[in-house]
N, C-alpha and C positions, 0 to 999 in steps of 0.2 A: 543520499537519502536512504540507500540500502544499508550502509554502514551504521546509520542512526537508528534504524529498525533493529539490526542484529544486536547493537549494544544494548538497547532498550530491553529486548528480549533476554539478554544474558542477565541484566540487572533485575529484571521482573522475576526470573527464576531463582537467582541466588538470593536477592535482598528483599523484594517485595512480596514474594510469594509466602515465604514463611511468617512475615508480619501480618499479612492480610488474612491469613487463616484464623487469626484471633478477632479480626475486626467484625465478624458477623457476616452471614450469607444474604446475597441479593436473591430475589425470587428467580426462579428458573425461567419464567416468562421474560424477565428483564434481559437476562443473559443471552437467550435465544433471539431476541430482538436486537441486541447488540451485534450478535454474529450476523443476523440477517442484513443489518445495515453494512457491516463489513463486506459481506459478499455483494451487495448492491453497489457499493463503491468500486469494486473490482469490475463488475459489469459496466458502471458508468465510464470508467477509465477506458475500456474497450470502445465504447461508443464514441467518446471524445477524441479518440486518436484520428478519426476521420476528419477533424477539423484541422489538423496539421497540414499545412500546404505541402503539395509535392515539390520536390526540388526538381527544377528544370536542367536540362543536360548542359546549358551554357551558364548556369548559376554557379558561383563559387561557394565553397562552404560557409565563409563569412556573410555573404549576401543571403544565403538560405536562412541562416539563424537568425539575421536582423528581423525577418519576418515571422519565423516559426517559434521563437522564444516563448512568447505569451501562451500560445495554443499548446505547446509541448508541456509547459509547467501546468497547464490546466488539465492535461491528460494525466500527469503524475500525481497531481494533488490528491485526487480521491484514492489512489493506490496507497499513498502515504497515509492518509487517514485511516483507511480500512485496516492496514497492517498494524497501526499503532493500537487501534480499538480492539483488534484481535488479540494482540499481546497483553493488553489490559484485562481482557476477559479471561486470558489464560492465567495472569497473576492472581486474579480473583478466586479462579475455580481450580485451576490445575488440569483443565479439560484438553484432552488431546484434539478434539474438533477445533478449539479455538487455536491452538498452535498450527493445526494443518491450515486453517483460513489464512494465518498470518504467513505460512509458507507459500501458499498460492499467490499472495499478494507480491511476495519477494520474487517469485518466479516470473510473474507478469512485469515487474520492474526490470528484470534481466532481458526479457523478450522485448519490451518497449524502450530499449536503450536509444540513445541519440544516433548511433549508427543505423538502427533499423528505421528510424523516422526519416534519415536522409535518403535511404534508398528505396522507400516505400513507394 
């Protein structure tokens, strides 16, 4: 997921951004709203991480992930959407704030990695 976000950011910077500059501007309220939705997605991901079951000391890794896969994916899905939306806003505007929001989402991806969820 992180790799996909980073690749999309590279494509957005070098390919989409120059072409979207000619496409016309979106209202500032819409862009700010989209960034707000991205930040809300990051916050939602932090709330949803509590739904991932804790790994018991006697549980094997395979047994843990048979029950934790769906809640873990539901934790990472808002982060993925938030980061992709922030990169899209960056491609439309070139805003430093938008790429910072995308970077926060990527950092949360790193923090909420599968190893963290196993030992939580």
